[in-house]
C-alpha positions in Angstrom: 80.0 68.0 113.6 82.0 70.1 111.2 78.9 71.9 110.1 78.0 72.7 113.7 81.5 74.0 114.3 81.3 76.3 111.4 77.9 77.6 112.5 79.3 78.3 116.0 82.2 80.2 114.6 80.0 82.3 112.3 77.6 83.1 115.1 80.5 84.0 117.5 82.0 86.4 115.1 79.1 88.8 115.6 78.0 87.8 119.1 77.8 90.1 122.1 80.3 90.1 124.9 78.0 91.8 127.3 74.3 92.7 127.5 72.9 93.5 124.1 70.0 95.7 123.2 67.6 95.1 120.4 69.4 95.4 117.0 67.9 97.2 114.1 66.7 95.3 111.0 69.7 96.7 109.1 72.1 95.4 111.8 70.4 92.0 112.0 70.8 91.6 108.3 74.6 91.4 108.7 74.4 88.7 111.3 75.0 85.1 110.4 72.0 82.7 110.6 72.3 80.3 113.5 69.6 77.7 112.6 68.7 77.5 116.3 72.2 77.5 117.7 72.5 80.2 120.3 75.9 79.5 121.7 78.3 82.4 122.1 82.0 82.6 122.5 82.5 84.2 126.0 85.1 86.8 125.3 84.9 88.0 128.9 87.2 85.1 129.7 89.9 86.7 127.6 90.7 89.6 130.0 92.6 91.6 127.3 89.4 91.8 125.3 86.7 91.6 128.0 84.1 94.4 128.0 80.9 94.9 126.2 79.2 95.0 122.8 76.3 96.8 121.3 74.8 97.2 117.8 73.9 100.6 116.5 72.0 101.7 113.5 73.1 105.0 112.1 70.5 107.6 110.9 73.4 109.5 109.2 74.7 106.6 107.1 71.6 104.5 107.0 73.6 101.4 108.0 74.3 99.3 111.1 77.6 98.9 112.9 78.9 96.4 115.5 80.5 98.2 118.4 83.0 96.2 120.5 84.2 97.7 123.8 87.1 96.8 126.0 86.8 98.2 129.5 89.9 99.1 131.6 91.1 96.9 134.4 89.5 98.1 137.5 86.6 99.7 135.7 83.7 100.5 138.0 80.5 101.8 136.5 79.5 103.4 139.8 82.8 105.1 140.5 83.6 108.8 139.7 86.6 108.0 137.5 86.3 109.0 133.9 88.5 107.2 131.3 90.0 108.2 128.0 88.4 106.6 125.1 90.2 105.3 122.0 87.8 104.9 119.0 89.2 102.3 116.6 88.2 102.5 112.9 88.3 99.3 110.9 87.4 97.6 114.1 86.9 94.3 112.4 90.6 93.8 112.3 92.2 96.5 114.4 90.2 96.2 117.6 91.3 92.6 118.5 94.9 93.7 117.8 95.0 97.1 119.6 92.9 96.3 122.7 95.5 93.8 124.1 98.3 96.1 122.9 96.9 99.0 125.0 96.8 96.7 128.1 100.4 95.7 127.6 101.5 99.3 127.1 99.7 100.1 130.4 101.8 97.4 132.0 105.2 98.2 130.4 105.0 101.9 129.5 102.6 103.3 132.1 100.2 104.3 129.4 96.9 105.3 131.1 94.2 102.7 130.9 91.4 103.6 128.5 88.1 102.4 127.1 88.7 100.9 123.7 85.8 101.2 121.2 86.0 99.2 118.0 83.7 100.2 115.1 83.2 97.1 113.0 81.1 96.2 110.0 80.8 92.5 110.7 83.0 91.1 107.9 85.4 91.9 105.1 82.9 91.2 102.3 82.3 94.5 100.4 78.6 93.7 100.6 78.9 94.3 104.4 82.0 96.3 104.8 81.5 99.8 103.5 84.8 101.4 104.5 85.3 102.5 100.8 82.2 104.7 101.4 82.6 105.8 105.0 86.2 106.8 104.7 86.2 108.6 101.3 85.4 112.3 101.0 83.5 113.7 98.0 85.8 114.8 95.3 86.3 114.9 91.5 88.1 111.6 91.5 85.7 109.9 94.0 83.8 107.0 92.6 80.1 107.1 92.2 78.4 105.8 95.4 81.4 106.6 97.6 82.2 109.9 99.3 80.4 109.0 102.5 82.9 110.6 104.9 80.6 113.6 105.9 77.8 111.2 106.8 80.2 108.9 108.8 81.6 112.0 110.6 78.0 112.9 111.5 77.5 109.3 112.8 80.5 109.6 115.1 79.7 113.1 116.3 75.9 112.8 116.8 75.3 109.2 117.4 78.2 106.9 118.4 80.1 109.3 120.7 77.0 110.3 122.7 75.9 106.7 123.0 79.3 105.6 124.2 79.4 108.4 126.8 75.9 107.5 127.9 76.8 103.9 128.5 80.2 104.1 130.0 82.3 106.4 132.3 84.0 108.1 129.4 85.9 111.4 129.5 84.6 113.4 126.5 87.7 115.7 126.7 90.1 112.8 126.2 88.9 111.1 123.0 91.4 109.5 120.5 90.6 108.4 117.0 92.8 105.9 115.1 92.6 104.7 111.5 94.8 102.7 109.1 95.1 103.1 105.3 91.8 104.3 104.0 90.5 105.0 107.5 93.8 106.8 108.1 92.6 109.2 105.4 89.4 109.7 107.3 91.4 110.6 110.4 93.3 113.4 108.6 90.1 114.6 106.8 88.1 114.7 110.1 91.0 116.6 111.8 90.3 119.5 109.4 86.5 119.2 109.3 86.0 119.1 113.1 89.3 119.6 115.0 87.7 119.7 118.4 85.9 116.4 118.2 88.9 114.3 119.3 91.8 115.4 121.5 94.2 113.0 119.8 94.3 111.5 116.3 96.5 108.8 114.8 96.6 108.2 111.1 98.6 105.1 110.2 99.9 104.8 106.6 97.0 106.8 105.2 95.8 106.6 101.6 95.7 110.0 100.0 93.1 109.3 97.3 90.4 110.0 96.4 89.9 113.7 97.3 93.6 114.3 98.1 93.1 118.1 97.8 90.7 118.1 100.8 93.6 117.3 103.0 95.2 120.6 102.2 92.2 122.9 102.7 92.0 125.4 105.6 90.7 123.8 108.8 87.3 124.5 110.4 87.2 126.7 113.4 88.3 125.3 116.8 88.5 126.4 120.4 90.7 123.8 122.0 94.4 124.3 122.5 95.3 120.8 123.6 94.8 118.9 120.3 97.4 116.6 118.8 97.7 114.5 115.6 100.3 111.9 114.7 100.9 110.8 111.2 102.7 107.4 111.1 104.5 105.9 108.1 106.2 102.6 107.6 109.4 103.2 105.7 108.6 100.1 103.6 105.2 101.3 102.5 104.8 102.4 98.9 106.9 105.3 97.6 103.7 107.1 96.7 102.3 106.9 100.3 105.6 107.9 101.8 105.9 110.9 99.5 102.3 112.0 100.2 102.8 111.7 103.9 106.0 113.8 103.8 104.3 116.4 101.6 101.3 116.6 103.9 103.4 116.9 107.1 105.7 119.5 105.5 102.6 121.5 104.4 101.0 121.6 107.8 104.0 121.8 110.1 104.7 125.5 109.6 101.1 126.6 109.2 99.9 129.1 111.9 96.3 127.9 111.4 97.2 124.3 112.2 94.8 123.3 115.0 96.9 120.5 116.5 100.4 119.7 117.6 101.7 117.6 114.7 104.2 114.7 114.7 105.3 112.6 111.7 106.5 109.3 113.0 108.5 107.2 110.5 109.0 103.5 111.5 112.3 102.1 110.0 111.4 98.8 108.4 107.7 99.4 109.0 105.2 98.1 106.5 101.7 99.2 105.4 99.5 97.1 107.7 101.6 94.7 109.8 103.3 97.4 111.9 100.1 98.7 113.4 101.1 97.5 116.9 104.4 99.5 116.9 102.5 102.4 115.4 100.2 102.3 118.4 103.0 102.1 120.8 105.0 105.0 119.3 102.0 107.3 118.8 100.1 106.7 122.1 103.2 107.1 124.2 103.7 110.5 122.5 100.1 111.6 122.9 100.0 110.6 126.6 103.7 111.5 127.3 102.9 113.8 130.2 100.7 111.3 132.0 103.3 108.6 131.4 106.1 110.7 132.8 104.0 111.5 135.9 103.1 107.8 136.4 106.8 106.8 136.0 107.8 109.4 138.5 105.2 108.2 141.0 106.4 104.6 140.6 110.1 105.4 141.0 111.6 104.8 144.4 113.2 107.9 145.9 
């Protein structure tokens, strides 16, 4: 009985929550063997997480990813409504935390509902989880075999975003990217490499190594004038991360070539990882402050 339970849990961790296409060989390789057990945990019965799932094999990185999707309440695939999309890096851990948080912020703060897209590896084992590759830029201090950020950015731009927008009623003008720690570095790095790709970016307690100097290089060209970036720091994170965050914000804040509105949010008492929910509340309510104000005004009795 105990063995069967363990098998069910392992299978459920990578199971689909909606219709699933054929996975590539690379993606299938990350899935746990089921020894004939095909049971799935029906996450659609958890409304804060209900939505869809699809595997995708990236030509850019050469690896497979598990993509979990939370759809907004009231989502209708046949309606004309287009929804903002929040792309969640480190989706293995952050997606199940932030998807319900977004729903509660919609209830309490009038945050607009959004499609949530979690990009997961399928586990924390470094044999599967390649965040150390995908979220690191090439640099003199980058370890051999890492520095895969350019390929991961190409995966987002050329593969995942188009596939998401093909499948769902997503608004390509209202994309948000969020990352934490090493994936927070990628958020900052991508904001300089391709500013227009995401309207909003949230970098929570980012690492600044390797390739720290890349975060101080001139940005690529951009055409949009509605871009915004929030750097969030927990006051109880390490002294080095806090110092790097302050230096980065101070460097970019006065720059005339800065492509985005910039805010550095410091959370008193905040820690490196466990404060991600409050980071999301503070940063998303700032990014969507105009929509929130309009919704509050509409809800207020005259």
